C-alpha positions in Angstrom: 138.6 156.3 150.2 135.4 157.3 148.3 134.1 154.7 145.9 131.7 155.7 143.1 130.2 152.8 141.3 129.1 153.1 137.7 126.3 150.8 136.7 127.7 150.1 133.3 131.2 149.2 134.3 130.4 147.3 137.5 127.8 145.0 135.8 129.8 144.5 132.6 133.1 143.8 134.3 132.0 141.9 137.4 128.6 140.4 136.4 127.5 141.0 139.9 123.9 139.9 139.5 124.9 136.4 138.5 127.3 136.0 141.3 126.3 138.0 144.4 122.9 136.3 145.0 121.5 138.9 147.3 118.0 137.9 146.3 116.3 135.0 144.5 113.0 133.9 143.0 110.4 133.6 145.7 111.5 136.5 147.9 108.6 138.5 149.3 109.0 141.6 151.5 106.0 143.3 153.1 105.9 146.8 154.6 103.6 149.0 156.7 103.7 152.7 155.9 102.6 155.5 158.2 102.0 159.1 157.4 102.4 161.0 160.6 100.5 159.1 163.3 98.2 157.4 160.9 98.7 154.0 159.3 98.4 155.0 155.6 99.2 152.0 153.4 100.8 148.6 152.9 103.3 147.7 150.2 104.8 144.4 148.9 107.8 143.6 146.8 108.0 140.1 145.3 110.5 138.3 143.0 109.6 135.7 140.4 111.3 134.3 137.3 110.0 135.0 133.8 111.2 135.5 130.2 111.2 138.5 127.9 112.4 138.6 124.3 113.8 135.1 124.7 115.9 136.0 127.7 115.6 134.9 131.3 114.3 137.6 133.6 113.6 138.4 137.2 110.0 139.7 137.3 109.9 142.0 140.2 106.5 143.4 141.3 105.9 146.2 143.7 102.3 146.8 144.9 100.9 149.4 147.3 97.5 150.2 148.5 96.0 152.7 151.0 94.3 151.4 154.2 92.1 152.8 156.9 90.8 156.3 156.7 93.2 157.3 153.9 91.5 154.7 151.7 88.2 156.5 152.2 89.4 160.0 151.3 92.4 159.3 149.1 92.4 155.8 147.6 95.8 154.5 146.4 96.2 151.4 144.2 99.7 151.2 142.7 101.4 148.4 140.8 105.0 148.5 139.4 106.6 145.7 137.5 110.3 145.4 136.5 111.8 142.8 134.2 115.5 142.5 135.1 117.9 140.4 133.0 119.2 137.6 135.1 122.4 137.5 133.1 123.1 141.2 132.8 121.3 142.9 135.7 119.7 145.7 133.7 116.0 146.7 133.4 114.4 145.5 130.1 110.8 146.5 130.8 109.1 148.7 133.4 105.3 148.8 133.8 103.6 151.5 136.0 99.9 151.3 136.7 99.0 153.8 139.5 95.9 155.4 140.8 96.3 157.9 143.5 93.2 159.9 144.5 91.9 159.5 141.0 95.1 160.5 139.3 95.9 157.7 137.0 99.1 156.7 135.2 99.4 153.7 132.9 102.8 153.4 131.2 105.2 150.7 129.9 108.8 151.3 129.1 110.7 148.9 126.9 114.5 149.2 127.3 116.9 148.3 124.5 120.0 148.7 126.5 122.6 147.8 123.9 121.0 150.3 121.5 120.8 153.0 124.2 117.2 153.7 123.7 113.9 153.4 125.5 110.4 153.2 124.1 107.6 154.6 126.2 104.0 153.5 125.7 101.5 155.8 127.5 98.3 153.9 127.4 96.3 156.6 129.1 97.0 159.0 126.3 97.5 156.4 123.6 101.0 157.7 122.7 104.3 156.1 121.9 107.6 158.0 122.2 111.3 157.0 121.9 114.1 158.3 124.0 117.9 158.0 124.1 119.6 156.5 127.2 122.7 158.2 128.4 124.1 154.9 129.4 122.8 151.5 130.6 119.8 152.4 132.8 117.7 151.1 135.6 114.1 151.8 136.5 112.8 152.9 139.9 112.3 149.2 141.0 115.4 147.6 139.4 117.7 150.3 140.8 117.1 149.1 144.4 117.7 145.4 143.5 120.9 146.4 141.6 122.2 148.3 144.7 121.6 145.2 146.8 124.0 143.3 144.5 126.8 145.8 144.2 127.1 146.9 147.9 129.9 144.9 149.5 129.2 144.8 153.2 132.9 143.9 153.9 134.4 146.7 151.9 132.0 149.6 152.4 133.3 152.8 154.1 131.5 155.7 155.6 130.9 158.4 153.0 130.9 156.0 150.0 128.5 157.0 147.3 126.7 154.8 144.8 125.7 156.3 141.5 123.6 154.9 138.7 121.6 156.1 135.8 117.8 155.8 136.1 115.3 156.4 133.4 112.1 157.8 134.9 109.3 160.0 133.7 110.7 159.9 130.1 114.1 161.3 131.1 117.5 160.1 132.3 118.0 160.7 136.0 121.3 160.4 137.9 120.5 158.5 141.1 122.9 158.7 144.0 122.9 157.2 147.5 125.4 158.0 150.3 126.5 155.5 153.0 126.2 157.2 156.4 127.4 154.4 158.6 126.2 151.4 160.7 123.5 151.4 163.3 121.9 148.8 165.6 118.2 148.7 164.9 115.4 147.2 166.9 112.8 145.5 164.6 109.7 143.4 165.1 111.9 140.3 164.3 114.8 141.2 166.7 117.8 143.5 166.9 119.7 143.8 163.7 122.9 145.4 162.5 122.1 147.8 159.7 123.7 150.0 157.1 122.2 153.5 156.9 121.9 155.2 153.5 120.7 158.6 152.3 119.5 158.7 148.7 119.5 162.1 147.2 116.1 163.2 146.2 114.8 166.4 144.4 113.7 169.0 146.9 110.2 170.0 145.6 106.6 170.0 146.6 107.0 166.4 147.9 110.3 166.3 149.8 111.5 168.9 152.2 115.2 168.8 151.1 117.7 166.7 149.1 118.6 164.5 152.1 115.1 164.0 153.3 115.1 160.2 153.0 116.9 157.7 155.2 117.0 154.0 154.7 118.2 151.2 157.0 119.4 148.1 155.2 120.3 144.8 156.9 124.1 144.4 157.0 124.1 140.8 155.8 124.2 139.1 152.4 120.5 139.8 151.8 120.7 143.6 152.3 116.9 144.0 152.7 115.3 147.3 153.7 114.1 147.3 157.3 113.1 150.9 157.8 112.5 154.1 155.8 112.0 157.6 157.1 111.1 160.6 154.8 110.7 164.3 155.7 108.1 165.6 153.4 107.2 169.1 152.5 104.1 168.5 154.7 104.5 166.0 157.5 106.6 162.8 157.5 106.4 159.3 156.3 107.7 156.1 158.0 107.8 152.5 156.7 109.0 149.3 158.3 109.3 145.7 157.2 106.8 143.5 159.0 107.0 140.2 157.0 109.5 138.4 154.8 110.0 135.1 153.2 112.1 133.4 150.6 115.4 135.2 151.3 118.5 134.0 149.5 120.6 134.0 152.7 120.1 133.7 156.4 118.7 136.8 158.1 121.4 137.7 160.6 120.1 139.1 163.9 122.1 140.0 167.0 119.1 139.2 169.3 115.8 137.6 168.3 112.5 138.5 169.7 
């Protein structure tokens, strides 16, 4: 049976973020990213607790930077911040500060979910704009953490699709990921049972086709990403987890290295 999860109804009716505990304050995930044969960059995702507008929040920070030869010819310094309501699971603020080869973006989106509106501050161009949310929305960081909460490892079936509304680049964007099945994956930590997902992406100058990205997620209560592969319009990109700490649950491995 195909199951399509709606962000609005799942979070309101089940309050999954408060109960599932797939992640917690203090979690840190570190990734190494390669473009073709070359080590291109490193990325980190970390979770802390904070407060925004008088409400308790998870403050999730994603940082990425180029390394090696890429850092000489195409310097990347990216920082993304997401403020996710601990009690409701939605994004309340998203900050994007990126510099990629001299191309800079500096934006902050404030979400007013109950009012179905988002206010975008573009600091680079000194502009403020207001937009209507189609429904309760996630940003590009909070979307991943939300999926970690709603995926039930004991009730998932091959072919299930998970759909949620994202607000990105000043527009509503329907994000969808399809569950392909399970796979045993060898990692630097040991052999792990994983769930394999394919998020649908826009085939454009970056991605080769809609199903260009494949993600391997640990099939345990943490549901952390272990490996990512992407077929790009030019070349390919691979990422793998090389360090973790502060997980909310034991990391289940079939065999440990």
